[in-house]
PASEBA-308029 format. One line per field, with one value per residue: x negated, z negated, y negated of N, C-alpha, C in turn; residue in one letter. Coordinates in Angstrom, 2 decimals. Atoms other than C-alpha are relative to their C-alpha. Example, Ala and Ser with C-alpha at 12.3 -4.5 7.8 and 13.67 -1.06 7.14 Angstrom:
residues 2
n.xx: c(-0.89;0.82)
n.zz: c(0.00;0.06)
n.yy: c(1.19;1.19)
ca.xx: c(-12.30;-13.67)
ca.zz: c(-7.80;-7.14)
ca.yy: c(4.50;1.06)
c.xx: c(-0.90;0.77)
c.zz: c(0.00;-0.73)
c.yy: c(-1.20;-1.09)
residu: c(a;s)
//
This chain:
residues 243
n.xx: c(0.18;0.40;-1.39;-0.06;-0.36;-1.25;-1.05;0.36;-0.66;-1.47;-0.47;-1.09;0.76;0.82;-0.79;-0.33;1.35;0.14;-1.11;-0.16;-1.22;0.33;0.15;1.31;1.16;1.21;-0.43;0.44;1.19;1.14;0.76;-0.59;0.43;-0.60;0.56;0.94;1.09;-0.37;-0.94;-0.06;-0.99;-0.03;-0.74;0.60;-0.44;1.25;1.39;0.31;0.65;0.23;0.76;-0.01;1.37;0.11;1.08;1.12;0.87;-0.13;-0.65;-1.24;-0.88;-0.88;-1.57;-0.82;-0.96;-1.13;-1.00;0.56;-0.14;1.29;0.17;1.27;0.05;1.01;0.27;1.22;0.19;0.19;-1.05;-0.31;0.36;1.16;-0.29;0.17;-0.33;-0.59;0.53;-1.11;0.26;-1.26;-0.22;0.88;1.47;0.50;0.33;-0.01;0.28;-0.78;-0.39;-1.49;-1.01;-0.85;0.71;-0.09;-1.11;-0.93;0.47;-1.10;-0.37;-1.40;-0.45;-0.24;-1.17;-1.05;-0.21;-0.31;-1.44;-0.55;0.12;1.02;1.38;0.23;1.22;-0.05;0.94;1.42;-0.20;-0.44;0.87;1.10;1.14;1.27;0.39;1.03;-0.47;1.13;1.18;-0.26;-0.78;-1.21;-1.32;-1.11;-1.20;-1.24;-1.34;-1.34;-1.14;-0.81;-0.98;0.82;0.19;1.25;0.77;1.42;0.69;0.52;0.70;1.16;0.65;-0.80;-0.60;-1.44;-0.74;-0.65;0.10;1.20;0.51;-1.18;0.30;-0.62;-1.20;0.42;-1.19;-1.37;0.24;-0.13;1.34;1.01;1.35;1.06;1.37;0.68;1.39;0.72;-0.61;0.80;-0.68;-0.25;-0.76;-1.29;-0.75;-1.39;-0.56;-0.89;-1.02;-0.83;-0.98;-0.98;-0.48;1.06;0.32;1.29;0.24;1.43;-0.11;1.17;0.14;-0.69;0.97;1.19;0.56;0.25;-0.83;0.40;-0.66;-1.15;-0.91;0.36;-0.53;0.79;0.61;1.48;0.65;0.82;0.54;-0.05;1.08;1.08;-0.67;-0.25;-0.73;0.75;-1.21;-0.77;-0.89;-1.17;-0.75;-0.30;-1.17;-0.99;-0.66;-0.78;-1.12)
n.zz: c(-0.61;-1.30;-0.73;-0.75;0.94;0.49;-0.88;0.04;1.19;0.11;1.26;0.63;0.46;1.18;1.15;0.52;0.55;1.22;0.85;0.06;-0.64;-1.50;0.17;-0.84;0.53;-1.04;-1.15;0.35;0.64;-0.62;-1.20;-1.13;-1.27;-0.65;-1.00;0.47;0.85;0.92;1.19;1.11;0.90;1.25;1.17;1.28;1.24;0.93;-0.64;-0.12;-1.19;-0.66;-1.32;-0.76;-0.32;-1.26;0.60;-0.85;-0.02;1.33;-0.19;0.93;-0.28;1.12;-0.15;0.64;0.70;-0.64;0.90;1.25;0.73;-0.39;-1.52;-0.76;-1.40;-0.91;-1.38;-0.51;-1.48;-0.63;-0.76;0.45;1.77;0.23;1.47;1.04;1.25;0.53;1.13;0.80;1.27;0.71;0.96;1.32;-0.44;-0.54;-1.40;-0.31;-1.36;-0.46;-1.41;0.22;-0.46;-1.07;-1.01;-0.27;-0.50;0.76;-0.12;-0.34;-1.26;-0.42;0.04;1.60;0.46;-0.52;0.74;1.35;-0.45;-0.24;1.18;-0.14;0.15;1.07;0.69;0.16;1.20;-0.39;-0.39;1.15;1.14;0.07;-0.60;-0.10;-1.36;-0.39;-1.07;-0.62;0.85;1.24;0.86;0.64;0.41;-0.95;0.63;-0.77;0.82;-0.78;0.62;-0.84;0.30;0.79;-1.04;-0.19;0.82;0.27;0.57;1.21;0.97;0.70;-0.92;-0.37;1.05;-0.08;-0.63;-1.11;-1.14;-0.61;-0.82;-0.73;-1.08;-1.34;-0.54;-1.10;-1.20;0.75;0.85;1.53;0.61;0.03;0.37;0.02;0.39;0.84;0.15;1.34;1.03;0.57;0.74;1.33;0.28;0.22;-1.10;-0.17;-1.04;0.40;-0.96;0.16;-0.69;-0.41;1.16;0.72;1.26;-0.09;0.97;-0.27;-0.08;-0.02;-1.33;0.02;-0.72;0.80;0.32;1.58;0.71;1.47;0.94;0.54;-0.72;-1.17;-1.24;-1.17;-0.84;0.16;-1.22;0.28;-1.19;0.09;-0.88;0.87;1.30;0.03;1.14;0.89;0.93;1.07;-0.76;-0.36;1.18;0.33;-0.89;0.17;1.27;-0.28;-0.78)
n.yy: c(-1.43;0.09;-0.35;-1.37;-0.95;-0.13;-0.84;-1.34;-0.96;-0.36;0.42;-0.64;-1.22;0.53;0.18;-1.49;-0.51;0.92;-0.53;-1.40;-0.74;-0.38;-1.39;-0.45;1.08;-0.07;1.05;1.32;-0.15;-0.40;0.70;-0.29;0.82;0.91;0.66;1.04;-0.73;-1.15;0.44;-0.92;0.54;-0.69;0.30;-0.46;0.92;0.36;0.15;1.52;0.14;-1.18;-0.07;-1.40;-0.28;-1.05;-0.81;-0.09;1.26;0.60;1.20;0.02;1.07;0.27;0.00;1.12;-0.50;0.64;0.14;-0.01;-1.45;-0.84;-0.38;0.58;-0.37;0.36;-0.55;-0.18;-0.33;-1.25;-0.66;-1.40;-0.02;-0.67;-0.11;1.38;-0.14;1.19;0.38;0.73;0.67;0.12;1.33;-0.13;0.18;-1.47;0.00;-1.44;-0.16;-1.32;-0.27;0.44;-1.15;0.33;-0.34;-1.31;-0.74;-1.13;-1.26;-0.91;0.26;-0.03;-1.36;-0.52;0.58;-0.60;-1.30;0.21;0.23;-1.28;-0.83;-1.24;0.33;-0.89;0.57;1.46;0.30;0.50;1.48;0.73;-0.02;0.80;-0.94;0.51;-0.21;0.78;0.42;0.75;-0.30;0.60;-0.87;0.62;-0.75;0.40;-0.20;-0.06;-0.30;0.14;0.77;0.46;1.04;1.19;1.01;0.10;-0.91;0.31;-1.02;0.72;-0.95;0.76;0.67;1.24;0.57;-0.65;1.08;-0.85;0.94;-0.17;-1.14;-0.44;-1.11;0.22;-0.99;-0.51;-0.18;-0.32;-1.23;0.36;-0.29;1.19;-0.51;1.01;-0.78;0.91;-0.42;0.20;-0.47;-1.13;-0.99;0.29;1.21;-0.17;0.67;-0.35;0.71;1.00;-0.07;1.04;-0.64;1.00;0.76;0.74;-1.03;-0.66;-1.14;-0.75;-1.47;-0.98;-0.62;-1.25;-1.08;0.29;-1.30;-0.05;0.94;0.14;-1.11;0.88;0.93;0.83;-0.48;0.39;-1.23;-0.09;-0.47;-1.33;-0.94;-1.47;-0.69;-0.70;-0.71;-1.46;-0.51;-1.08;-0.82;0.93;0.89;-0.72;-0.19;1.23;0.54;-0.95;0.39;1.37;-0.43)
ca.xx: c(-218.26;-219.76;-216.78;-217.93;-217.90;-214.65;-212.76;-214.37;-212.64;-209.27;-207.91;-204.83;-207.00;-209.30;-206.44;-205.23;-208.90;-208.99;-205.47;-206.21;-203.67;-205.80;-205.73;-208.63;-211.42;-213.79;-211.87;-213.10;-215.92;-219.33;-221.22;-219.11;-220.17;-218.95;-219.48;-221.32;-223.56;-223.13;-220.40;-221.22;-218.58;-218.63;-216.19;-218.09;-216.39;-218.86;-221.41;-223.03;-225.27;-225.71;-228.50;-228.25;-231.67;-232.64;-234.51;-236.76;-237.85;-237.21;-235.59;-232.88;-229.95;-227.80;-224.00;-221.62;-219.23;-216.04;-213.73;-214.44;-213.05;-216.32;-215.80;-218.90;-219.65;-222.44;-223.11;-226.40;-227.94;-227.92;-225.78;-225.91;-225.73;-228.94;-229.61;-229.33;-229.01;-227.18;-229.27;-226.77;-227.39;-224.44;-223.05;-225.17;-228.49;-228.83;-229.88;-229.11;-230.13;-227.33;-226.78;-223.23;-220.62;-218.71;-221.31;-220.46;-218.23;-215.40;-216.54;-213.14;-212.30;-209.07;-209.09;-209.19;-206.30;-204.11;-204.84;-204.30;-200.92;-200.01;-200.71;-203.43;-206.50;-207.54;-210.94;-209.61;-211.58;-214.73;-213.32;-211.27;-212.83;-216.11;-219.09;-222.64;-224.10;-226.58;-225.46;-227.98;-230.73;-228.93;-227.97;-224.52;-221.02;-218.35;-214.88;-211.59;-207.96;-204.49;-202.06;-199.59;-197.43;-200.16;-200.58;-204.09;-206.69;-210.14;-212.59;-213.53;-215.98;-218.97;-220.58;-218.35;-217.18;-213.73;-212.84;-210.41;-211.29;-214.70;-214.71;-211.26;-211.07;-210.00;-206.65;-207.38;-204.57;-201.10;-202.73;-202.25;-205.97;-208.13;-212.02;-215.09;-218.95;-220.63;-224.59;-226.54;-224.07;-225.80;-224.51;-222.71;-220.95;-217.42;-214.83;-211.03;-208.82;-207.00;-203.71;-201.81;-198.18;-195.16;-194.02;-197.52;-197.56;-201.24;-202.20;-205.51;-205.35;-208.01;-209.19;-207.04;-210.04;-212.61;-215.24;-215.75;-213.68;-214.12;-213.21;-209.74;-208.64;-210.65;-209.48;-212.00;-213.28;-217.16;-219.19;-220.90;-222.37;-221.31;-224.26;-226.67;-224.01;-223.87;-221.17;-222.50;-220.69;-220.17;-218.80;-216.50;-215.36;-214.82;-212.57;-210.71;-209.85;-208.70;-206.41)
ca.zz: c(-94.80;-91.41;-88.81;-86.81;-89.86;-91.18;-87.81;-87.99;-91.23;-91.75;-94.50;-94.97;-95.27;-97.72;-99.87;-100.00;-100.94;-103.87;-105.13;-104.91;-102.42;-99.10;-98.30;-95.77;-97.31;-94.74;-92.02;-93.84;-96.20;-95.07;-91.69;-88.37;-84.89;-83.55;-80.47;-82.59;-84.70;-87.47;-89.99;-93.50;-96.14;-99.85;-102.76;-106.12;-109.12;-111.56;-108.92;-108.73;-105.84;-103.22;-100.55;-97.60;-97.15;-93.83;-94.78;-91.63;-91.45;-95.07;-93.89;-96.46;-95.83;-98.47;-98.57;-99.09;-101.82;-100.02;-102.95;-106.63;-107.60;-105.75;-102.07;-100.03;-96.53;-93.98;-90.32;-89.15;-85.87;-83.87;-81.80;-83.74;-87.52;-88.76;-92.47;-95.31;-98.83;-101.07;-103.65;-106.28;-109.11;-111.70;-114.03;-116.89;-114.83;-114.36;-110.88;-108.96;-105.43;-103.95;-100.56;-99.60;-99.78;-97.04;-94.70;-94.32;-92.20;-93.40;-94.04;-93.62;-89.92;-87.92;-87.89;-91.77;-91.95;-89.52;-91.35;-94.71;-93.50;-92.27;-95.56;-94.15;-95.10;-97.55;-98.48;-99.17;-102.53;-100.60;-99.26;-102.11;-105.48;-106.23;-104.34;-104.45;-100.95;-98.91;-95.96;-93.45;-95.99;-98.70;-102.00;-103.60;-104.47;-102.02;-103.58;-102.16;-103.41;-102.03;-103.16;-100.60;-102.32;-103.68;-102.00;-103.04;-104.66;-106.26;-107.64;-111.30;-113.96;-116.06;-112.83;-112.15;-115.43;-114.97;-112.73;-109.94;-107.77;-107.10;-105.22;-103.20;-101.14;-97.50;-96.40;-93.87;-90.96;-92.43;-94.41;-97.77;-98.29;-99.77;-99.75;-100.32;-100.53;-103.28;-103.23;-106.24;-108.52;-110.85;-112.17;-115.28;-114.69;-115.93;-113.46;-112.76;-109.98;-110.30;-108.41;-107.52;-106.71;-105.38;-107.67;-108.78;-111.41;-112.04;-113.47;-114.11;-113.16;-113.72;-110.53;-109.78;-107.76;-110.51;-110.99;-114.90;-117.35;-120.75;-123.71;-124.98;-126.27;-123.77;-120.24;-117.86;-115.04;-114.75;-111.54;-111.39;-108.92;-108.64;-106.21;-108.13;-111.00;-111.95;-114.07;-117.00;-119.66;-121.96;-119.27;-118.22;-121.71;-122.38;-119.41;-120.00;-123.63;-122.41;-120.05)
ca.yy: c(7.78;8.16;7.92;11.00;13.04;11.82;12.77;16.03;17.07;18.64;16.73;18.58;21.89;20.06;19.20;22.92;23.96;21.26;22.34;25.98;26.91;27.88;31.57;31.42;29.06;30.38;28.12;25.23;26.15;26.86;26.06;25.60;24.53;21.48;19.21;16.76;19.29;21.76;20.76;22.23;21.75;22.86;22.88;22.95;21.43;19.87;19.51;15.94;16.41;19.01;19.50;21.85;23.39;24.94;28.09;28.20;24.58;23.76;20.55;19.34;17.23;15.44;16.29;13.46;13.81;13.04;13.73;13.36;16.85;18.27;18.40;17.72;17.65;17.03;16.94;18.39;18.40;21.59;23.98;27.22;27.97;29.11;30.34;27.79;27.46;24.95;23.30;21.93;19.57;19.77;16.92;18.38;17.94;21.78;22.83;26.08;27.19;29.59;31.19;30.04;32.79;31.22;32.34;35.93;38.10;40.39;43.96;45.49;45.62;45.81;49.76;49.83;47.35;49.33;52.59;50.86;49.52;52.82;54.39;56.76;55.12;57.95;56.23;52.69;52.92;52.51;48.96;47.78;46.89;45.30;46.98;46.12;45.70;44.01;41.85;40.23;41.27;39.43;41.17;40.64;41.93;42.30;41.93;43.02;43.30;43.92;41.07;40.63;38.17;35.97;32.57;32.36;34.93;34.16;36.35;34.95;36.00;35.05;34.03;31.20;30.28;32.04;29.11;30.25;26.97;28.18;31.51;31.56;34.56;34.91;36.76;39.20;38.91;40.14;43.06;41.42;42.14;39.36;39.58;37.72;38.64;36.60;36.80;37.11;38.79;41.47;44.87;44.60;41.36;40.89;39.87;39.70;38.27;35.07;35.03;31.93;32.93;31.01;28.30;27.41;30.63;31.68;35.03;36.95;40.64;43.42;45.17;48.13;49.87;48.84;51.59;50.48;48.30;46.95;49.05;47.76;45.42;43.74;43.89;42.60;44.99;45.44;45.41;48.83;51.34;54.88;55.75;58.19;58.91;62.51;64.18;66.20;68.24;65.21;63.03;65.79;66.64;62.97;62.51;65.75;64.72;61.30;62.94)
c.xx: c(-0.28;1.30;0.06;0.25;1.50;1.01;-0.16;0.83;1.42;0.33;1.05;-0.47;-0.90;0.84;0.47;-1.35;-0.12;1.05;0.05;0.97;-0.36;-0.38;-1.01;-0.91;-0.91;0.23;-0.75;-1.42;-1.07;-0.37;0.86;-0.52;0.89;-0.56;-1.26;-1.12;0.80;0.57;0.01;0.98;-0.14;0.96;-0.66;0.20;-1.21;-1.02;-0.01;-0.69;-0.33;-1.02;0.12;-1.56;-0.15;-1.16;-1.31;-0.88;-0.10;0.40;1.21;0.76;1.12;1.40;0.66;1.09;1.40;1.30;-0.64;0.15;-1.10;-0.02;-1.09;0.00;-1.36;-0.01;-1.42;-0.24;-0.20;1.22;0.38;-0.35;-1.10;-0.08;-0.47;0.39;0.57;-0.86;0.86;-0.75;1.59;-0.07;-0.70;-1.31;-0.41;0.13;0.29;-0.06;1.00;-0.11;1.60;0.77;0.72;-0.62;-0.11;1.26;0.67;-0.90;1.12;0.45;1.62;0.32;0.28;1.25;1.23;0.20;0.47;1.63;0.98;0.19;-0.84;-1.43;-0.36;-1.44;0.03;-0.71;-1.16;-0.07;0.47;-0.67;-1.13;-1.17;-1.41;-0.59;-0.91;0.50;-0.90;-0.97;0.45;0.88;1.34;1.00;0.88;1.26;1.20;1.22;1.18;0.94;0.67;0.85;-0.68;-0.14;-1.41;-0.74;-1.50;-0.53;-0.58;-0.72;-1.01;-0.83;0.35;0.85;1.48;0.70;0.39;-0.28;-1.39;-0.30;1.47;-0.31;0.97;0.97;-0.35;1.44;1.32;-0.15;0.37;-1.32;-0.70;-1.63;-0.94;-1.41;-0.55;-1.54;-0.60;0.58;-0.65;0.97;0.24;0.77;1.57;0.83;1.63;0.28;0.91;0.86;0.94;1.28;1.10;0.47;-1.16;-0.49;-1.50;-0.29;-1.46;0.48;-1.34;0.18;0.66;-1.03;-1.36;-0.70;-0.34;0.90;-0.48;0.79;1.17;-0.32;-0.28;0.27;-0.48;-0.46;-1.67;-0.53;-0.95;-0.11;0.16;-1.11;-1.05;0.73;0.39;0.78;-0.72;1.16;0.57;0.94;1.28;1.05;0.81;1.17;1.16;0.92;0.80;1.25;0.90)
c.zz: c(1.56;0.90;0.72;-0.96;-0.44;0.97;0.25;-1.12;0.09;-1.29;-0.84;-0.67;-1.16;-1.26;-0.52;-0.68;-1.41;-0.90;-0.12;0.66;1.36;-0.16;1.10;0.04;0.95;1.25;-0.34;-0.72;0.63;1.27;1.20;1.17;0.55;1.22;-0.47;-0.86;-0.79;-1.22;-1.14;-1.10;-1.02;-0.87;-1.22;-1.01;-1.06;0.65;0.27;1.30;0.62;1.33;0.62;0.43;0.97;-0.46;0.86;-0.10;-1.12;-0.09;-0.92;0.53;-1.08;0.46;-0.56;-0.61;0.46;-0.84;-1.21;-0.62;0.52;1.13;0.73;1.37;0.57;1.44;0.26;1.39;0.45;0.91;-0.45;-1.45;-0.08;-1.67;-0.91;-1.20;-0.59;-1.29;-0.82;-1.56;-0.80;-1.02;-1.19;0.38;0.21;1.54;0.20;1.61;0.31;1.55;0.15;0.41;1.00;1.29;0.63;0.77;-0.77;0.22;0.24;1.40;0.34;0.04;-1.47;-0.55;0.60;-0.82;-1.46;-0.02;0.19;-1.10;0.37;-0.16;-1.50;-1.01;-0.29;-1.24;0.43;0.58;-1.17;-1.24;-0.01;0.41;0.16;1.50;0.39;1.39;0.54;-1.14;-1.32;-0.91;-0.56;-0.23;0.90;-0.79;0.99;-0.54;0.97;-1.03;1.10;-0.06;-0.64;1.14;0.06;-0.94;-0.24;-0.85;-1.33;-1.01;-0.72;1.07;0.53;-1.00;-0.33;0.61;1.42;1.28;0.73;0.93;0.40;0.84;1.40;0.37;1.21;0.81;-1.03;-0.81;-1.28;-0.64;-0.07;-0.18;0.04;-0.34;-0.68;-0.31;-1.41;-1.31;-0.47;-0.41;-1.27;-0.31;-0.26;0.95;0.12;1.43;-0.32;0.98;-0.11;0.72;0.39;-1.12;-0.94;-1.29;0.38;-0.94;0.36;-0.13;0.10;1.45;-0.16;0.58;-0.85;-0.38;-1.74;-0.40;-1.28;-0.83;-0.80;-1.60;0.99;1.42;1.30;0.96;0.20;1.46;-0.35;1.31;-0.29;0.62;-1.19;-1.22;0.13;-1.29;-0.67;-0.78;-0.85;0.72;0.31;-1.17;-0.49;0.69;-0.33;-1.27;-0.04;0.66;-0.65)
c.yy: c(-0.23;0.42;1.30;1.00;-0.06;0.32;1.24;0.85;-0.06;-0.38;0.74;1.42;-0.40;-0.10;1.32;0.55;-0.64;0.52;1.44;0.69;0.46;1.54;0.29;-1.22;-0.05;-0.89;-1.28;-0.03;0.55;-0.78;0.19;-0.94;-1.03;-0.62;-0.97;0.59;1.05;-0.73;0.86;-0.69;1.06;-0.43;0.64;-0.84;-0.23;-0.24;-1.73;-0.39;1.32;-0.26;1.24;0.05;1.18;1.01;0.07;-1.18;-0.79;-1.43;-0.07;-1.38;-0.30;-0.01;-1.19;0.61;-0.87;0.18;0.47;1.33;1.06;0.49;-0.59;0.34;-0.65;0.24;0.15;0.36;1.48;0.52;1.36;-0.16;0.89;0.06;-1.29;0.41;-1.26;-0.29;-1.06;-0.48;-0.21;-1.35;0.04;-0.03;1.28;-0.05;1.49;0.02;1.15;0.13;-0.09;1.32;-0.17;0.16;1.20;0.39;1.02;1.36;0.94;-0.55;0.25;1.59;0.27;-0.63;0.67;1.23;-0.32;-0.26;1.12;0.95;1.37;-0.23;0.46;-0.44;-1.54;-0.43;-0.38;-1.30;-0.91;-0.02;-0.91;1.06;-0.92;0.45;-1.06;-0.47;-1.08;-0.27;-0.91;0.89;-0.75;1.02;-0.27;0.36;0.01;0.44;0.00;-0.85;-0.84;-1.27;-1.28;-1.19;-0.28;0.93;-0.43;1.03;-1.03;1.00;-1.01;-0.85;-1.13;-0.73;0.10;-1.19;0.31;-1.08;0.34;0.89;0.45;1.04;0.06;1.15;0.48;0.44;-0.09;1.21;-0.16;0.11;-1.41;0.37;-1.32;0.74;-1.32;0.40;-0.22;0.67;1.33;1.20;-0.45;-1.32;0.13;-0.77;0.51;-0.75;-0.84;-0.14;-1.37;0.44;-1.36;-0.63;-0.43;1.07;0.28;1.02;0.36;1.32;0.61;0.68;1.43;1.06;-0.31;1.52;0.03;-1.20;-0.18;0.92;-1.00;-0.39;-0.81;0.75;-0.26;1.29;-0.50;0.32;1.01;0.66;1.38;0.84;0.50;0.58;1.45;0.41;0.93;0.55;-1.09;-0.87;0.88;0.07;-1.31;-0.34;1.04;-0.14;-1.32;0.36;0.77)
residu: c(m;d;e;v;l;y;k;l;m;n;w;a;d;i;e;a;i;i;y;s;e;h;d;n;p;h;d;i;l;g;a;h;v;t;e;e;g;i;l;v;q;a;f;i;p;t;a;k;r;i;l;v;k;i;q;k;s;k;k;e;y;i;m;e;c;v;d;k;e;g;f;f;a;v;l;i;p;g;k;k;v;i;p;y;t;l;l;i;t;y;d;n;e;s;t;e;e;i;i;d;p;y;s;f;e;p;k;i;d;a;k;d;m;v;r;f;k;s;g;i;h;y;n;i;y;e;k;l;g;a;h;r;m;q;i;n;k;v;d;g;v;y;f;a;v;w;a;p;n;a;v;r;v;s;a;v;g;d;f;n;q;w;d;g;r;r;h;p;m;r;r;l;s;d;s;g;i;f;e;l;f;i;p;g;i;k;m;g;e;l;y;k;y;e;l;k;l;k;g;g;i;v;i;l;k;a;d;p;y;a;n;q;a;e;l;r;p;n;t;a;s;i;v;s;d;l;n;g;f;t;w;n;r;e;t;r;e;g;r;e;s;f;l)
//
């Protein structure tokens, strides 16, 4: 490994990412400005090769696999982060090009967190749950959940093989809220949250703020959008009979 790259990497935090114990993965993953250039890091289990592809110039940089579990890193020339994608080749030779989920800022701000902690955020359902949205002209789904006692929370579903290592979420200050925007997720995707608790206990939980869920006995939440939904007589009667 290049000596400059080696010195830039925080190996304790990288180990926490690999062992699924980091509650602020955005501090490590994604692109970060350093004095030596732009450090891009990614943790993608089962990836065999990853290229960082700069969208504007189309230049490509090969990421170095610094841990066999799937942690990759590369140092790119530059003084500011510009849009990029990750071109991934998996161990089964399939390929995928993604926009890095760890390149987006939170959509829940300090005011939201203060109101929520004070018990007066009466529209918190607009923030927590799974919401389709566009950030920086990128379509995806924003996941947010309150899990104050969790060591780590991940969004899991069909989109990542239900693998909690792949999409760990960021803890927002001391609010107990974890969040992550994942580009490319479509309506109708099944999902849950994977929580790692103290003592290493790992559990799966449905989304308490989900707009839709599977029919029992299945228990997954479903990514859905209520915009444009209209109640009619049939849905009202169904809801009343259920209640």
